[in-house]
TORFIKE-146357 format. One record per residue (C-alpha): residue number from 1; x, z, y. Coordinates in nm, 3 decimals. Layout:
ATOM   num         u         w         v
ATOM   NUM         X         Z         Y
...
END
This chain:
ATOM   num         u         w         v
ATOM     1    -1.140     0.198     2.255
ATOM     2    -1.258    -0.141     2.318
ATOM     3    -0.934    -0.284     2.405
ATOM     4    -0.759    -0.159     2.100
ATOM     5    -1.032    -0.276     1.909
ATOM     6    -1.005    -0.603     2.049
ATOM     7    -0.622    -0.612     1.975
ATOM     8    -0.675    -0.511     1.598
ATOM     9    -0.945    -0.774     1.569
ATOM    10    -0.727    -1.072     1.716
ATOM    11    -0.411    -0.960     1.491
ATOM    12    -0.641    -0.912     1.179
ATOM    13    -0.765    -1.269     1.235
ATOM    14    -0.406    -1.409     1.189
ATOM    15    -0.345    -1.195     0.888
ATOM    16    -0.662    -1.287     0.721
ATOM    17    -0.611    -1.647     0.819
ATOM    18    -0.246    -1.649     0.667
ATOM    19    -0.415    -1.517     0.338
ATOM    20    -0.113    -1.305     0.273
ATOM    21    -0.333    -1.006     0.166
ATOM    22    -0.482    -1.241    -0.096
ATOM    23    -0.143    -1.304    -0.285
ATOM    24     0.116    -1.046    -0.148
ATOM    25     0.192    -0.706    -0.275
ATOM    26     0.501    -0.565    -0.087
ATOM    27     0.639    -0.572     0.281
ATOM    28     0.929    -0.783     0.205
ATOM    29     0.716    -1.058     0.078
ATOM    30     0.539    -1.075     0.400
ATOM    31     0.712    -1.356     0.681
ATOM    32     0.796    -1.166     0.985
ATOM    33     0.512    -1.294     1.169
ATOM    34     0.281    -1.170     0.934
ATOM    35     0.433    -0.837     0.944
ATOM    36     0.407    -0.848     1.326
ATOM    37     0.036    -0.950     1.300
ATOM    38    -0.042    -0.683     1.025
ATOM    39     0.126    -0.412     1.228
ATOM    40    -0.078    -0.506     1.534
ATOM    41    -0.393    -0.502     1.339
ATOM    42    -0.334    -0.142     1.153
ATOM    43    -0.182     0.026     1.474
ATOM    44    -0.486    -0.142     1.674
ATOM    45    -0.739     0.033     1.471
ATOM    46    -0.536     0.337     1.444
ATOM    47    -0.535     0.359     1.821
ATOM    48    -0.910     0.282     1.820
ATOM    49    -0.977     0.588     1.583
ATOM    50    -0.740     0.819     1.781
ATOM    51    -0.891     0.723     2.098
ATOM    52    -1.260     0.812     1.943
ATOM    53    -1.096     1.140     1.855
ATOM    54    -0.977     1.215     2.197
ATOM    55    -1.291     1.119     2.323
ATOM    56    -1.465     1.364     2.082
ATOM    57    -1.228     1.645     2.194
ATOM    58    -1.335     1.602     2.539
ATOM    59    -1.703     1.623     2.456
ATOM    60    -1.659     1.936     2.243
ATOM    61    -1.395     2.142     2.464
ATOM    62    -1.437     1.942     2.809
ATOM    63    -1.208     2.072     3.080
ATOM    64    -1.117     1.983     3.407
ATOM    65    -0.755     2.115     3.373
ATOM    66    -0.472     1.888     3.313
ATOM    67    -0.451     1.508     3.322
ATOM    68    -0.576     1.284     3.076
ATOM    69    -0.224     1.173     2.988
ATOM    70    -0.141     1.520     2.886
ATOM    71    -0.460     1.549     2.700
ATOM    72    -0.400     1.245     2.495
ATOM    73    -0.034     1.349     2.420
ATOM    74    -0.117     1.449     2.024
ATOM    75    -0.292     1.109     1.968
ATOM    76    -0.014     0.903     2.159
ATOM    77     0.255     1.097     1.935
ATOM    78     0.060     1.030     1.598
ATOM    79     0.031     0.671     1.711
ATOM    80     0.410     0.650     1.811
ATOM    81     0.496     0.819     1.460
ATOM    82     0.286     0.582     1.262
ATOM    83     0.467     0.303     1.435
ATOM    84     0.780     0.409     1.332
ATOM    85     0.688     0.464     0.985
ATOM    86     0.542     0.102     0.960
ATOM    87     0.858    -0.017     1.062
ATOM    88     1.048     0.190     0.825
ATOM    89     0.797     0.068     0.530
ATOM    90     0.873    -0.290     0.627
ATOM    91     1.254    -0.225     0.611
ATOM    92     1.212    -0.020     0.284
ATOM    93     0.983    -0.286     0.131
ATOM    94     0.665    -0.049     0.063
ATOM    95     0.361    -0.153    -0.103
ATOM    96     0.105    -0.321     0.150
ATOM    97    -0.144    -0.076     0.009
ATOM    98     0.064     0.221     0.154
ATOM    99     0.002     0.041     0.499
ATOM   100    -0.359     0.020     0.481
ATOM   101    -0.352     0.405     0.474
ATOM   102    -0.333     0.400     0.832
ATOM   103    -0.707     0.295     0.851
ATOM   104    -0.859     0.612     0.747
ATOM   105    -0.760     0.743     1.146
ATOM   106    -1.032     0.486     1.249
ATOM   107    -1.285     0.635     0.990
ATOM   108    -1.214     0.986     1.102
ATOM   109    -1.253     0.863     1.444
ATOM   110    -1.573     0.687     1.382
ATOM   111    -1.729     0.981     1.193
ATOM   112    -1.633     1.237     1.466
ATOM   113    -1.784     1.023     1.750
ATOM   114    -2.138     0.964     1.565
ATOM   115    -2.119     1.350     1.512
ATOM   116    -2.045     1.420     1.885
ATOM   117    -2.293     1.189     1.999
ATOM   118    -2.576     1.342     1.759
ATOM   119    -2.507     1.682     1.892
ATOM   120    -2.489     1.585     2.252
ATOM   121    -2.827     1.369     2.198
ATOM   122    -3.003     1.677     2.014
ATOM   123    -2.915     1.937     2.264
ATOM   124    -2.970     1.698     2.610
ATOM   125    -3.277     1.813     2.819
ATOM   126    -3.266     1.476     3.048
ATOM   127    -3.499     1.209     2.851
ATOM   128    -3.274     0.901     3.008
ATOM   129    -2.963     1.074     2.907
ATOM   130    -3.068     1.168     2.571
ATOM   131    -3.201     0.806     2.502
ATOM   132    -2.851     0.674     2.615
ATOM   133    -2.690     0.923     2.385
ATOM   134    -2.898     0.826     2.085
ATOM   135    -2.815     0.472     2.150
ATOM   136    -2.452     0.560     2.130
ATOM   137    -2.505     0.726     1.806
ATOM   138    -2.679     0.424     1.665
ATOM   139    -2.396     0.232     1.795
ATOM   140    -2.150     0.415     1.608
ATOM   141    -2.353     0.428     1.297
ATOM   142    -2.353     0.067     1.289
ATOM   143    -1.967     0.079     1.289
ATOM   144    -1.983     0.335     1.015
ATOM   145    -2.204     0.108     0.826
ATOM   146    -1.941    -0.189     0.844
ATOM   147    -1.678     0.021     0.750
ATOM   148    -1.886     0.163     0.451
ATOM   149    -1.946    -0.222     0.344
ATOM   150    -1.587    -0.304     0.395
ATOM   151    -1.490     0.010     0.185
ATOM   152    -1.729    -0.059    -0.097
ATOM   153    -1.622    -0.415    -0.136
ATOM   154    -1.252    -0.365    -0.069
ATOM   155    -1.126    -0.340    -0.454
ATOM   156    -1.294    -0.663    -0.525
ATOM   157    -1.253    -0.883    -0.218
ATOM   158    -0.969    -0.779    -0.015
ATOM   159    -0.674    -0.892    -0.206
ATOM   160    -0.387    -0.810    -0.452
ATOM   161    -0.326    -0.485    -0.208
ATOM   162    -0.615    -0.295    -0.103
ATOM   163    -0.717     0.012     0.106
ATOM   164    -0.898     0.184    -0.200
ATOM   165    -0.602     0.118    -0.436
ATOM   166    -0.479     0.494    -0.420
ATOM   167    -0.822     0.613    -0.477
ATOM   168    -0.859     0.775    -0.840
ATOM   169    -1.211     0.638    -0.885
ATOM   170    -1.090     0.280    -0.792
ATOM   171    -0.895     0.023    -1.008
ATOM   172    -0.515     0.007    -0.945
ATOM   173    -0.390    -0.271    -0.925
ATOM   174    -0.681    -0.381    -0.719
ATOM   175    -0.955    -0.561    -0.911
ATOM   176    -0.916    -0.864    -0.715
ATOM   177    -0.579    -0.943    -0.865
ATOM   178    -0.621    -0.834    -1.207
ATOM   179    -0.938    -1.068    -1.305
ATOM   180    -0.894    -1.439    -1.385
ATOM   181    -0.965    -1.620    -1.158
ATOM   182    -0.829    -1.398    -0.888
ATOM   183    -1.125    -1.261    -0.685
ATOM   184    -1.388    -1.366    -0.926
ATOM   185    -1.543    -1.010    -0.907
ATOM   186    -1.607    -1.008    -0.553
ATOM   187    -1.990    -1.059    -0.520
ATOM   188    -1.953    -1.275    -0.208
ATOM   189    -1.889    -1.648    -0.172
ATOM   190    -1.539    -1.733    -0.146
ATOM   191    -1.532    -1.906     0.209
ATOM   192    -1.705    -1.559     0.328
ATOM   193    -1.463    -1.286     0.443
ATOM   194    -1.630    -0.974     0.384
ATOM   195    -1.432    -0.802     0.682
ATOM   196    -1.665    -1.008     0.911
ATOM   197    -1.951    -0.791     0.821
ATOM   198    -1.764    -0.512     0.975
ATOM   199    -1.677    -0.730     1.277
ATOM   200    -2.038    -0.862     1.309
ATOM   201    -2.172    -0.471     1.326
ATOM   202    -1.902    -0.399     1.555
ATOM   203    -2.019    -0.670     1.800
ATOM   204    -2.390    -0.563     1.774
ATOM   205    -2.246    -0.163     1.811
ATOM   206    -2.063    -0.305     2.150
ATOM   207    -2.394    -0.462     2.280
ATOM   208    -2.574    -0.113     2.197
ATOM   209    -2.313     0.117     2.331
ATOM   210    -2.175    -0.049     2.635
ATOM   211    -2.495    -0.034     2.857
ATOM   212    -2.600     0.316     2.741
ATOM   213    -2.237     0.433     2.824
ATOM   214    -2.283     0.268     3.149
ATOM   215    -2.594     0.449     3.228
ATOM   216    -2.460     0.759     3.151
ATOM   217    -2.142     0.716     3.408
ATOM   218    -2.389     0.590     3.660
ATOM   219    -2.646     0.900     3.638
ATOM   220    -2.355     1.152     3.655
ATOM   221    -2.394     1.276     3.296
ATOM   222    -2.150     1.560     3.170
ATOM   223    -2.079     1.668     2.826
ATOM   224    -2.276     2.009     2.744
ATOM   225    -1.951     2.158     2.701
ATOM   226    -1.870     2.132     3.078
ATOM   227    -2.219     2.217     3.167
ATOM   228    -2.181     2.549     2.986
ATOM   229    -1.858     2.610     3.157
ATOM   230    -1.983     2.576     3.501
ATOM   231    -2.291     2.796     3.463
END
């Protein structure tokens, strides 16, 4: 999960720094290097969401049977199909907002993980394990908060193409590009990237979650579903 997040953030930095999202709407308009950077960012975020979904599946239906590779096959196939779709989208010149829809997998993963952590913490008998699980829940909640900020500001701040463009209650084309001067409806300073809010909260989330996860592993914690099977 964290490796995928790191890849997505690194590649996203090249996309934001190039400013292509501020002025370009279709994939043929993107230089080849930016197509690669955007693809790495989106597929990295998709992988992060899919790995979170895989983790939740293990928490809810934990079983010792089968290898991790076999269990992860559905998520791997989805990631591969989206990678192929991204390449096709670049080839046939899809609008950039269509590619942005990949990112909903990350939102699904964050919600699923927060629900799973809450459920495990609420039903845990050990005080130490329960505290660690609540910390994981708080960390995932921070990630969700960052994603919510990004979504709320998306139509005004992301660029001429945005994630929320196909949403029926949002503006299409994005408000960023239809006002004069472009981006003037964004409430944040021009020099401040609204995506930084999500990344800053993600860093804090890592600082909260990683020590808690290490403690759970050290004390031999098992998901509730596995404990119920062994009883």
